[in-house]
N, C-alpha and C positions, 0 to 999 in steps of 0.2 A: 139232435133238431130241438130247436126252439119250443119254448113253450106255445107261442100264440101265432104259431104258423103252420101245419099241417104240409108234410116232407115226406114224398111217397117213394120209395127206392124200389126198383123192379131191374128186371132182364128181358130188353125185348129182343127177337130177332128180327135186324133192319136189312133188307136186301142180302141177304144168308150171314152175315155178320152177328155176333151174340153181344150184346152192347148194354153198359149199364146202368142205368138211366136213373137220375132223379129228377120231379116234379114235382115242384114247390107251389098251392093250392094259393088260389089268389082269386080278386072277383071276378064274377062271371061279364062278358063282353070288355076288357084290360086284353089287350093285343099280348100274348107270353114275350117275356126274354128269354131266348134262344143264348145259353152262351159255350163257347166256343176256349178250350183251357190251352195252356202252351205245354211245350214239348215236356210229356213223362211224367206231369204231372195229376193226379187224378181230381174229379172234383169237387172232394169236398176243402179242394185250394179257396175255393172261392166261397165259403160257409161265411167269412166274413163280412163280405158284399154282399150276400146276397139278403144276409140278416140288417143292414143297413138301409133296404131298399122301400117304399112303399108295402105295407103289406096286403095292398090290393093287387098288385102286378105279381102274374105267375110266372113262375121262372122255371127253365130247363137248361138242365145241367146231363151230361153224361160224357164218361171215360173212352177214349178213343181205343180201337184195337188193339192189345196187345199192353192198355195202360188201367192202372189200378185195378177194377174188377171185370174187366172185358176181356172176352177170349182174344188171344191171339192169333192173326190169319195166316193161315198156312205161308201165301205169297206175300211180299210188300205187295203196298199202295202207291197209289201219287194222290198229289192234290186236286189235280183236275177231273180225277174218279169218285172224288170225293161229294160232288154238293147234291145227290140221287142220294147220298146214306143222311143227308140233314134233310132231303126233303120226304122222304120213306120213315122217319124217324117224327118229323112236323104230323103227317099224315095219320100216323097209327096213334098219334094222341089226340089225334081229333081233330087237326086243325090244317085241312085240306083245304078251307075255303076262305078262309083268314091269314091276310100275310103278318110275320114275324118280325117282334125286334132281334136285333142279332148283336150280341158284344164277340169278339174275340182277342186275348190279349197274348202277344207274343206268336205263336208257332199259332195259334189260333185265330189269332189275329189275318194271318196269309190265308186260313181258311174262310173265314167270314169274309175276304176277298174272293174270295173263286166262288164262294155259295151267291155272292149278291152278282158278280159278273155273269154267270152262267142258270141264273133263277131269281131275274130280276125283281119279278113276280111277288117273290114268298117274301119279299124284305121290305118293311113299313123303314124303319129306320138303321143306320149302321153307327156303330161305334167301334173305335178300333183303339187298343191299347197299347202302347208299350210294340208296337209293328213298324214293319219295313215290306218295302215291294219285292219279297224275296231275290232272288242273286242277282240284281241290278238295285244294288244298295249302298250307302255308305258305310262300310262295313266296321265291326266291332278290333279291339287290336287285336296283333297275334295270338297273344299270352290267355285274355278271352276265347277265341275260337276254339283256343286247342282243349279246353274245358268244356266247352260246349260238347266236344265229342264223345263225350264219356257220359254217362248216366250213374259216373260213381256219388254226386253229392245226393241221388235222388235213393243211395242206398246206406251212404254213410254219414250216420248225422252229425259226428264230431270234423269231419269233412267238410257237409256244406256250414259249420259255424265257420271254419277255418279260412275258406275262399270266401266266405258270404259279401265283407263289404268288396272285395275286385271284383267280384261277378257281377254283383245285382245295384251297388252304387246306395245311394238315398238312405234311409233309415238300417238300412243293414251295414253300413260303416261304423256308425255308431253302437247298435246291438248286434253283434253278427247273429246272436238266439233268435232274433228274429226270421233270421231262416232258416234257420234249423227248425224252427218252432212249426212252420207254415206246410213248409215240404214234409216234417217228421210224426209232428204232435198227434194230427187226425187224416192223415192224406196216408192211401193204398199203394205200398208200390208196385209194379208187375215186374215180370220179366223183362230184365235187360235187350231181349230182342225188342220188346214191344217200342224201348225207346231210339232204335236204331233202325226202327222201319217208319218212324218218325221221322228221323233226317233223312231218307232214302227219300220218303214223298215229297219232300221239297225239292228232291235235285232237280237243278236247270229251271226248276219255276219261277216266275215273274209276273206281276201284275203291272208293271208300268207302265208300258204301252195302253194300257187297256182302261187306265185310272179316269181318265176323263168322259169313260161312257158308265161312269155307276152313277146309278139313277139316283138310289137314296140318297133323299139328308144324309151326312155323314160326321159325325165328331167324331176329329181325331186328338188321344190325349198321350202325353208325351212326357215324360222327366227331365227334369233339366239338370240327372244325373247318373244317367241310363248307361251302366258298360256295354252290355248287350245290345243296345240299339242308340245307338249314338241319337241323339232330337234333329240332325240335321234331316234325318228320314222323313220324319212328320212333318218338316214346312215343305220337302219335295212333293208327299203327297196332299198335303193342302194347297198348295201352285194347281195342282194338277186334278182333283176332284171335285167338277164345277158345285156341290151340292155342299160341301162343306165347312167343319170349325173346326180351330184350334186351341186345346187348354192343355200349355205348359205347366206342370204343376212342383212345385219344387220335391224332391224327392227321385228313387228310381225305378230297377224293372219291378221291384212285385210289390207298389206302394199298394197296387187297388184291390190288397187284401191285408197289407198290414194297415194302411189309413184309409179304412172303407169307408168312413162318417164322410170325412172331408169329399172325397171320390166318388162316392154314392152320391153326395146332393148333387155333382154337376151333369151325371150321367141322367140323374132325375129330370133336371133342369131340361137335360133337350130330349130325354121320351119325353116328356110332358110339351114340351113350346109349341108355340102356330109351326104349322109346315109354310106359312109364309115368311118365317122370322130372316133375317135378313143373312145371310151365308154369302161363301166365297163366290163369285162369276169368274175368276182369272180377268179383273182387268186393270186396276188402279192398286191391287194387291191391298194386305189386310192393315185393318185400325185394332190398335189393342189396346186393350180395356186391360189395369191390372187391378183384382181380388185377392180376396186372403186365401185362398187357395191356390193361387197361379196367374199365367197368365193367358186370357181366352184371345183369339185372334178371327178376325170373320170382316171380310170387305164388304162394304156398304153393296145395299143392292143396284 
């Protein structure tokens, strides 16, 4: 817990599921930022990112069923059934009448897409980080996909370090201990069944045909060295999502936590931007603006 921001950890029953939830308090009237995490990792992984945000911004994090401190359900679930879980969580926390900003990373990016498609009135702005449109995507290499089938990296710190560069790219190539520390220093490991449930949840799921229907302004963040989610997926999503901006950053799959200050500033700028700022219109293609943190792309209105 940071010294200057109050964070409350609790167990909530939402739709019959027991979830471990963390709420970082913010200023009254600010929309909350709901974070949807990647596969097999607990809410602590994104603590560096939360610490980098404006302290006035309320932040909600949670462990998926069977991950971290959330109870493993008896039966598997699917991504298409989860929007009601997120709606119920926001309702219990007192956000029934106000839309939330939603950020999803990796597997959580698929969840964020499904939530925005199914409950468009609940999402003010959408941030998709290191993610793809599901089954219809540009895939990772076979060796990377094979490693993703097992939760071993979440259970064995030395194994996590050994495969860090190959699997996560970016800063993990130069310093494999980055991945080990992010996955094991503070995070809570759930049972392997929770990981496999998350894998099953995405079986056959794709957002690709529905991306043109996404209503919220959307920021797509993608690393130029992400072995799990090739950057081509972000470019495809940017072309299809009407009100989208694309920011390609230098780094890999874990950079949102490993380089939180840099990417936190990009997310903050998007969440605070004028709703009428230039976004993708799907017409003449993107214009590129080089920055210190990467390449932001967005077409003229």
